[in-house]
Phi, psi and omega in degrees: 000126181281143171286169178302317182292321178295323178296314179298319180299314180298319181297311184293323180291326173296321177297322179297320178299322179295319179296320183297330181283353178094154179240125182271127177244148174273112182236162181280345179216159179299320184295317180296320180296317180298315180298317181297320180294319179297316180296321180297316180295316182296312180295323181298315180297319182293311183293314183293324176298317179298314183292319178297320178297317178296318181295318179295326177295317178297318180297317179297321180296322181291336182276338189257161177278147173295155184307325182297332183259343181299318180295319180298320180288320179300327181291343177286338184061022176269145175287146179299334180294343181275351187243142166242130184218129174228128173234124182225132173285130178296130186063025181214195186281165168281122184272320180221135177214104182237121181047051189289338185256008180279118178294131181222157176288119183266003186050224187287353173298341175304332181298335176298321179294314182295316183288324179291313181293326175296316180295314183281336180271333183248335180095150185294337182262009177300138179225148177268135181247130174248123191230145170259139178231156170230160178300147178303123180088358179296145183235167178242124183279183185296336179271001179086018181271128178275130176280118182091170184288159170263128179259139177241114179268106180287135182254359181081024179302119183281351185219039176288126183262166177297322179296323179289323176295317177302317180296321179293319177295325178297327176300325176295317180295323179295335179269014175084006181272124180234317186249118181252129177288319177194161177237127179249121184260124180257108180255021190290351177300329175247159175272213178279091187247359182296139179237162175275113184299341181266359187292322188288311184217022177059037176231070189291348181264359183275131184302332181293345178264008185303140177283142173291156179199145182291338180236068183258135178235134179053035178063011177082009185252157171251153179260131173257107182264132178241111181260136182280134170251092187294327180293315181272353181055054177209167182255133179260115182273143178223136176263128179232117359282157181282076184288143180298132177084002179247126181217164180255139174231155181093179183223152169259123182292143179271135177236144179266006182292161172294138186306118182273358184130199182300128180297147177259114184242128176270142179222151173215125180268122184242129177267117180237091184066238180270356182259156174242121179250125176260106180277124182246153178205167178126185181226141178221138179284132179301331181291346178286336182077189183301139178214164182225150169229154182243137182219154173270119180251329183231162172294165181302310179299320179294318180297316180294317180300314180295320181290319178302311183295323178296310183291321180295322177293319179298330180275005177087011181270165175235155182223128183280277187279350183092203183251145176215172181261148179180197181239148175282125178299148181299331183271358183295152182250137180291139181252313181203157181208164175225131175258137181288176168293168184290159176300322179301323177284323183296320183291342174293320176296318184296311186278315183294319182260000178053056183274118185290308187292328176293320178296317180297320181293322177297317179297319177297320179297317178301317178296318180295320181288330182269331186237358180099175184298168182078025185294146173239174178300323180296319178296318179296318180295321178297318178295319180296316180295324179296320178297315182295318179296324178293339178266003178085017180271131179279111182255017178298133181087358183276150169218100184289334177053241184271357176083355182256339184090355176277073190200145173272346185259346181299140181216140170224164171249150182295319181290324177294317179292320177298321178296320178297318178295327177291319176299315181298320181297324183275356184274152172299342179272005182308313182299320180294319182291311183296324181292347177278345184274151179292141181263128185306125177071007186240309185208180176062211185283355176244022180299324183258012177241158171056050186261359178294154187303323186287345184236343181298126179078003185263357183223143172248117194225158168234131180256161176216133182219120171219167172299126179071014179213131173224143182211153177209133180207154177154211186235141179231131176264120180277162180298336180283350185096351177282149179243144186235146168263135179226134175225121179233118179235127181229126174237112182190153179295343176247033186297337180298341180291349184281344187302313178300324178294314179301319178295319178295323179297312180296319179297316181299317178294321180295333181277349185255000000 
């Protein structure tokens, strides 16, 4: 995609070529015609040279940083070749364009692509449904026993909570169902999408590495709650929910220091036969008070099975054969269901908190809705690119991969992403999309950044952080009332050095 200045440059240089070929005039004599052609060529060379020079100056200006930002970038000691940067005034010119077509790893900024295509492809009121079914004609006897299995149709809800699952199970109890012979879980809305949580960075217990799953509850994580016992000067650990076979081992040392912030707790999940042991270590100041950390202890299917059985037992129910995988028969009748919050609300969790597994699940949902059940990340990415191309966005060089940015292979271009942000701004869905982005100095991943008065609250942004990759993109409202699109992508082994520059960039735009 050409910038405004590049387009002007091409136009004027083409005009110069026309002048060089001569201009034919209709004259009454050969001499007059010859003189006119000579005058045309001379004037043409002068005018076209002037215009080409002006256009090249404009193009060069659009490629370079303003003096106020050049020093900030130089202090990063990063080569310009490592950065792609596009700054464009909405309904105005491109102000800066550096390496705009170079595909780069955008880290979590990729979530902007997933949430925008999900929003525009599914609609802001799209909801995920999780449903219980029974066989056609199945009955419940006087003791509350269901004849035949209970089927659970997983809908791929990316943010189904434990409280919502409990409420859904309670709906079964309200319908007189107490004793279940077996539960068959149908995950066919997605294909084979399970991933190894330790594959990306060898941290398999960290929630950001959670595998997507069509029947995911509480993001697949357990909470480790540490309550202070001030008299004994020790921490009392509690697992929430108290899943069968999962326990905590080790201790967190007590410190009398003034609370330095969130405690740093080390964990290691150890499989010992049928049990899961979460080994904890570290030190926490008693003055910090009660705190929690979240960890992955079980696979998604295992976590759901254990949680289902725990909650069903708490509600007074019994379960015979346990849970297994299968399909809901076409003739089955719905018994109870739960609808998620709206997609417009869901993308706020994804973008503001940069939630990986929710983003991956949304991309899978987009694929399932556009291409049918059994969706994979590749199917979702194909659907997302098709939506963007229909909107006129140039996706050449892109690789959406899993849609979360937790990938070494994901790629975007700065000019393509800027074009997408421009499309989003002009869309009727603009308010829903922008409200999903973190507000500078206020919330989300930029809550502790850009807090000075002139920039606080003036930008809606998405950040991205991986080893060797940093990214920042979004919208900035300037003091003049003008609004700007900004995309900054840096891939380099020292990419973390770009953060002060990015902050200076957002501040500079907010002041203009």
